[in-house]
C-alpha positions in Angstrom: 14.1 13.3 -6.3 16.9 15.6 -5.2 18.3 15.4 -1.8 20.0 17.8 -0.2 22.2 16.9 2.7 24.1 19.5 5.3 25.6 18.4 8.3 26.6 20.6 11.2 29.6 19.2 13.0 31.1 16.3 11.5 32.8 15.6 14.5 29.4 14.8 16.3 27.6 12.5 14.6 24.7 13.0 17.2 24.4 16.3 16.5 23.9 15.9 12.3 21.2 17.1 10.6 20.1 16.0 6.8 18.0 17.8 5.0 15.6 16.5 2.5 13.9 17.9 0.2 11.8 17.0 -3.4 8.7 18.2 -5.6 6.0 15.6 -6.8 4.6 16.7 -10.4 1.0 16.0 -10.4 -1.2 16.5 -13.4 -5.1 14.9 -14.9 -6.4 15.6 -17.8 -10.1 17.2 -17.6 -12.6 16.8 -20.0 -15.6 18.0 -21.4 -17.8 15.3 -23.5 -21.2 14.1 -23.8 -22.5 11.1 -23.7 -19.6 9.5 -21.6 -20.7 6.1 -21.6 -21.9 5.9 -24.8 -20.0 2.6 -26.4 -18.7 5.0 -29.6 -17.4 7.5 -26.9 -13.7 6.7 -26.5 -12.7 8.9 -23.8 -13.2 6.8 -20.7 -11.4 4.1 -22.1 -8.4 6.0 -23.0 -8.5 8.1 -19.5 -7.8 4.3 -17.6 -5.1 3.5 -20.2 -3.6 7.1 -20.4 -0.2 6.1 -18.2 -0.4 1.8 -18.8 -1.6 1.5 -22.1 -0.9 -2.3 -22.2 -2.9 -3.5 -19.0 -5.8 -4.4 -18.3 -7.6 -1.7 -16.4 -10.0 -2.9 -13.3 -12.3 -0.1 -11.6 -15.5 0.0 -9.4 -18.2 2.3 -9.9 -20.0 4.1 -7.1 -23.5 6.7 -8.3 -25.2 9.2 -6.5 -28.4 7.5 -6.0 -30.2 10.9 -7.4 -28.0 10.5 -10.4 -29.1 7.1 -11.4 -32.7 8.1 -10.6 -33.0 10.3 -13.1 -30.8 7.9 -15.5 -32.3 5.2 -14.9 -30.2 3.5 -17.7 -26.7 4.7 -16.0 -26.2 1.4 -14.8 -26.5 -0.6 -17.8 -24.7 1.8 -20.0 -21.8 1.8 -17.9 -21.8 -1.9 -17.4 -22.3 -2.3 -21.6 -19.0 0.0 -21.6 -17.0 -2.4 -19.9 -18.6 -5.3 -21.7 -17.7 -4.2 -24.8 -14.1 -2.7 -24.2 -13.6 -6.2 -21.8 -9.9 -6.2 -23.9 -8.8 -3.4 -22.3 -11.1 -2.9 -19.1 -12.8 -4.8 -16.1 -15.4 -3.7 -13.7 -15.5 -5.2 -10.6 -19.4 -5.9 -9.5 -21.8 -3.8 -10.9 -22.1 0.4 -10.0 -23.9 0.3 -6.3 -25.9 3.2 -5.7 -25.0 5.7 -2.5 -27.1 8.6 -1.3 -25.6 11.5 -2.0 -26.0 15.0 -0.9 -24.4 16.8 2.1 -25.7 13.6 4.1 -23.2 11.1 3.0 -20.3 13.8 4.1 -21.8 13.6 7.4 -22.7 9.6 7.8 -19.3 7.7 8.5 -20.7 5.0 8.4 -21.2 5.0 5.3 -17.8 6.0 4.8 -16.4 3.2 6.3 -18.6 0.9 4.6 -17.1 2.2 1.3 -13.7 1.5 2.5 -14.6 -1.8 3.4 -16.2 -2.7 0.0 -12.6 -1.6 -1.8 -11.3 -3.9 0.3 -13.3 -6.9 -0.5 -12.9 -6.0 -4.3 -9.4 -6.2 -3.8 -9.2 -2.9 -5.5 -5.9 -1.7 -5.4 -3.6 1.4 -5.8 -3.4 0.5 -9.3 -7.3 0.3 -9.9 -9.4 3.0 -10.1 -12.6 4.7 -7.9 -15.2 5.9 -10.5 -17.3 8.5 -8.4 -20.3 9.7 -10.6 -22.9 12.5 -8.7 -22.7 15.9 -7.3 -19.6 17.8 -5.7 -20.5 16.8 -2.1 -20.6 13.0 -3.3 -17.4 13.1 -5.1 -15.9 14.7 -1.8 -17.1 12.0 0.0 -15.7 9.3 -2.8 -12.7 11.4 -3.1 -11.9 10.8 0.6 -12.9 7.0 0.5 -10.7 6.5 -2.4 -7.7 8.8 -0.9 -7.8 6.9 2.4 -7.9 3.3 1.4 -4.2 1.8 0.6 -3.1 5.4 1.4 -4.2 6.5 -1.8 -6.2 5.0 -4.6 -7.1 6.7 -8.5 -9.4 8.4 -8.9 -11.7 9.2 -11.8 -14.5 12.2 -11.3 -17.7 12.7 -13.3 -19.9 15.5 -12.1 -22.9 16.0 -12.2 -24.0 19.1 -11.5 -23.3 22.5 -12.3 -20.9 23.5 -9.0 -18.7 20.3 -9.6 -18.7 20.5 -13.2 -17.0 24.5 -12.7 -15.9 24.4 -8.8 -15.5 21.4 -7.1 -15.1 18.3 -9.4 -12.0 20.3 -11.1 -10.3 20.7 -7.6 -7.9 19.1 -5.7 -9.3 18.5 -2.0 -11.7 16.0 -0.9 -13.3 16.0 2.7 -16.4 15.0 4.9 -17.7 16.9 7.9 -17.2 15.7 11.6 -17.6 17.5 14.8 -20.5 19.8 13.5 -17.3 21.4 11.0 -17.6 21.3 7.0 -14.7 19.2 5.3 -13.0 19.1 8.9 -11.8 15.6 8.1 -10.0 15.1 4.3 -7.2 15.2 2.2 -5.5 17.2 -0.9 -5.1 14.2 -3.3 -5.7 15.2 -6.9 -8.0 12.8 -9.0 -6.5 11.2 -12.0 -9.0 12.3 -14.4 -11.9 14.7 -14.3 -14.5 13.8 -16.6 -17.5 16.3 -17.5 -20.9 14.9 -19.2 -23.0 18.2 -20.2 -25.7 15.6 -20.4 -26.0 15.3 -17.0 -27.4 19.0 -16.5 -30.2 17.9 -18.6 -32.6 16.8 -15.7 -30.8 19.3 -12.9 -33.4 20.9 -10.9 -33.7 24.6 -11.9 -32.7 25.8 -8.5 -29.7 23.2 -8.9 -28.5 25.0 -12.2 -28.6 28.4 -10.9 -26.5 27.9 -7.6 -24.1 26.5 -9.3 -23.7 29.7 -11.2 -22.5 31.7 -8.0 -18.9 29.8 -8.1 -18.6 31.1 -11.8 -19.6 34.7 -9.9 -17.5 34.2 -7.5 -13.9 33.2 -9.6 -15.2 36.1 -12.1 -15.0 38.7 -9.4 -11.4 38.0 -8.3 -9.8 36.7 -11.1 -11.6 37.8 -14.6 -13.1 41.0 -15.3 -13.9 39.9 -18.5 -15.8 37.1 -17.6 -17.8 38.8 -14.9 -19.2 41.0 -17.9 -20.1 37.8 -19.6 -22.1 37.0 -16.7 -23.6 40.3 -17.0 -24.5 40.3 -20.4 -25.6 36.4 -20.5 -27.2 36.6 -17.6 -31.1 35.7 -18.7 -29.7 32.3 -20.5 -27.8 31.7 -17.5 -31.2 31.9 -15.4 -32.9 30.0 -18.2 -30.4 27.4 -18.4 -29.4 27.9 -21.8 -27.1 24.5 -22.8 -24.8 26.8 -24.9 -24.6 29.6 -22.2 -24.7 27.1 -19.2 -21.7 25.2 -21.3 -19.4 28.2 -22.2 -20.1 29.3 -18.2 -18.8 26.0 -17.1 -15.9 25.6 -19.5 -14.3 28.7 -18.4 -15.0 28.6 -14.4 -13.2 25.1 -14.5 -10.4 27.5 -16.4 -10.1 29.7 -13.6 -10.0 27.3 -10.8 -7.8 25.1 -12.5 -5.3 28.1 -13.3 -5.9 29.1 -9.7 -4.7 25.4 -8.4 -1.5 25.2 -10.8 -0.6 29.0 -10.6 -1.8 30.4 -7.6 1.6 29.0 -6.0 -0.6 27.3 -2.8 -2.2 24.4 -4.2 -2.7 22.5 -0.6 -3.6 25.4 1.1 -0.4 25.3 3.4 -0.3 29.0 4.3 -3.5 31.1 5.3 -4.8 32.6 2.3 -7.5 30.8 0.2 -8.8 33.3 -2.8 -11.1 31.1 -4.4 -13.0 31.0 -0.7 -14.0 34.8 -1.5 -17.5 35.2 0.3 -17.3 32.1 2.3 -17.0 32.6 5.6 -20.3 33.8 5.4 -21.8 31.0 3.2 -20.2 27.7 5.3 -21.3 29.3 8.1 -25.2 29.9 6.6 -24.8 26.2 5.4 -24.6 25.3 9.0 -26.9 27.3 10.1 -29.4 26.5 7.7 -28.8 22.8 8.2 -28.5 22.7 4.7 -31.7 23.9 3.4 -29.4 26.8 1.2 -27.5 24.9 -1.1 -24.0 25.7 -0.8 -24.0 28.0 -4.4 -27.1 29.9 -2.8 -25.1 30.4 0.5 -22.3 31.7 -1.5 -24.2 34.2 -3.7 -25.2 35.7 -0.2 -21.4 35.7 0.8 -20.6 36.8 -2.3 -23.2 40.1 -2.2 -22.2 40.8 1.7 -18.6 41.1 0.9 -18.3 42.4 -1.5 -20.8 45.4 0.2 -18.2 45.7 2.7 -15.3 46.2 0.2 -17.6 49.1 -0.6 -18.2 50.4 2.8 -14.3 49.9 3.8 -13.1 52.0 0.4 -11.5 48.9 -1.4 -13.9 49.2 -4.0 -15.2 51.8 -5.9 -19.2 53.1 -5.3 -21.4 51.5 -7.1 -19.8 47.7 -7.4 -21.8 46.1 -5.0 -24.8 47.2 -6.8 -23.5 45.9 -9.3 -22.5 42.3 -8.2 -26.1 42.3 -6.3 -27.7 43.6 -9.7 -26.0 40.3 -11.6 -26.6 38.0 -8.4 -30.4 39.0 -8.5 -30.9 38.5 -12.7 -29.4 35.4 -12.2 -32.3 34.0 -9.8 -30.5 34.4 -6.2 -32.6 35.3 -3.0 -29.9 37.4 -1.1 -31.4 36.7 2.1 -31.7 34.3 5.1 -33.7 35.4 8.7 -30.9 33.2 10.3 -28.2 35.9 9.2 -29.8 38.4 12.5 -29.5 35.1 14.2 -28.2 35.2 18.2 -26.9 33.0 20.5 -27.8 33.2 24.3 -25.7 35.9 25.4 -26.9 38.3 22.3 -23.9 38.1 20.1 -24.3 37.2 16.2 -24.1 33.8 15.5 -22.8 34.5 11.9 -19.8 36.5 12.7 -18.4 33.2 14.3 -18.3 32.1 11.3 -15.1 34.2 10.7 -12.7 32.2 13.3 -14.2 28.9 12.4 -13.0 30.1 8.5 -9.2 31.0 10.6 -9.5 27.8 12.4 -10.4 25.6 9.2 -6.9 26.7 7.8 -5.0 27.6 10.8 -2.4 30.8 11.4 -3.9 34.0 10.4 -7.5 35.4 9.5 -7.0 35.7 5.9 -10.1 37.1 4.0 -10.3 38.1 0.4 -12.1 41.3 -0.3 -12.7 43.0 -3.9 -10.3 45.7 -5.4 -12.2 45.9 -8.0 -14.2 43.8 -10.4 -12.0 41.3 -11.4 -9.2 41.9 -8.7 -9.3 40.0 -5.2 -6.9 41.6 -2.4 -6.4 39.7 1.0 -6.8 41.3 4.4 -6.7 40.2 8.1 -9.2 41.5 9.9 -12.9 42.5 9.2 -14.6 45.1 11.8 -17.9 43.3 13.1 -19.8 46.8 13.1 -19.0 47.0 9.1 -20.0 43.7 8.4 -23.7 44.2 10.7 -23.6 47.1 8.2 -23.4 45.2 5.3 -25.8 42.8 6.7 -28.3 45.7 7.5 -27.7 46.8 3.9 -28.5 43.4 2.4 -31.6 43.0 4.3 -32.9 46.6 2.9 -32.1 45.5 -0.3 -34.1 42.3 -0.4 -37.1 43.8 1.4 -37.2 46.4 -1.9 -36.3 49.5 0.9 
C-alpha cells in the first residue's frame, strides 16, 4: 500500500489535506472440471488450500434445491468428500438446501436467515461459503457471504449454462429490492469458481438454450471469430451437444473474464457497461413478465432489438441485423413477447422506461453499447424513442413471418 500525502498551507493545520491512494489486487481461479465431488477429484480440496496449505479449512455449503432434486446423491457426495479429507477440511453442518431461481433474490427473509445461519455456525472471514446452484442463487449467496462479517470467502459452483459462461465468473453479487433488479448488492470477487460440466446434463433444454444468449452477446461486442463459430455450430448448441456446449462455455467465460480484468472498470464506477449489451430492454422485459421469460431469453430479444437499432441508425452495416436474428433463431429463441407493446395509463410505452432505469442503476450519463460491426461494440449516450419503436415493429413483423 502506498500513502501519498499532500499539504496545503503548512502553517494552518486546520487546512491540511491528506490524500490517500492504494490498490488491491484480486485474483481467483476459474476451474473447468467434471464430477467435482468425486473422491478422486482433487480440485475442490486444492482450491480451499490454495492460500493456506497447512491448515484445516472450515466451510459451509448451500445448495440450490432444484439442483439437489436433479442430483439426489449430491448432499451425500459433498459430505463423503469432506469426510475423506477430514485432515485438511471440515464441513460445518450438512449442506443446506435453499430454493433458488429469481425468488431467492426477491425474498429478504431468506437472505436474513442465511446470514443468521452463518453467525450461528461461527463462519468467520477465514472460512468459506460454498454455493452450488444457478446464477440467481449464486447472486444471492454471494451477497450473503459478502455482507456477513464484511466479507466471507465465497466459492461458486455454477450449475447452469448462464452461470458457467457469464454471471458465475464475474465479480457482482446482488438481490432485487423495491421492484428493481439487483438494486442491493456488492462488488466482491469470489475466492474461486468451479465449473462442473456434469450439472448441465439435467438442465431443461430451454435453460441450456437460454444461456447461449450471453455467448452471442459477448461475441457481438468483442470477438467476431467466436460469433462465426457460434453460427457454424448453432445446431449443435441448439441440441445441447456436450462438446460444443463445453467449448462455448469456456470461450464465453474467457471473454467475460478478459473484459472484467482489462476493460478498465471492473467495479462499474463509470457509466459504461459493455457486457450489458442488449440488457436495458432485457431487464425491463424480465420485470414486465414477472420473470416468465428466462434472463437469457430476454437478453436474446434485447440483442435482436439493439442490433436492428444499430442498423437503422447507420452504425452497423445493413444485413447485420438479419445475421444476428438468424443465429438467434437457429439457436432456438423466440424473439418476441406481447408485453413489448405494453403501455401505461398515459399511453406511454412501458418498455422504454427500461432506458431510464438502466441509467439510474449506474447513475451518471445514459451509456448504451451498440454495434459498430460484428465483434465490435461502441458506446452511445442517446437512443431515439421513435427508432426504438421502429425496431420493435421490425422484430414483431419478423416473428410473425411478415
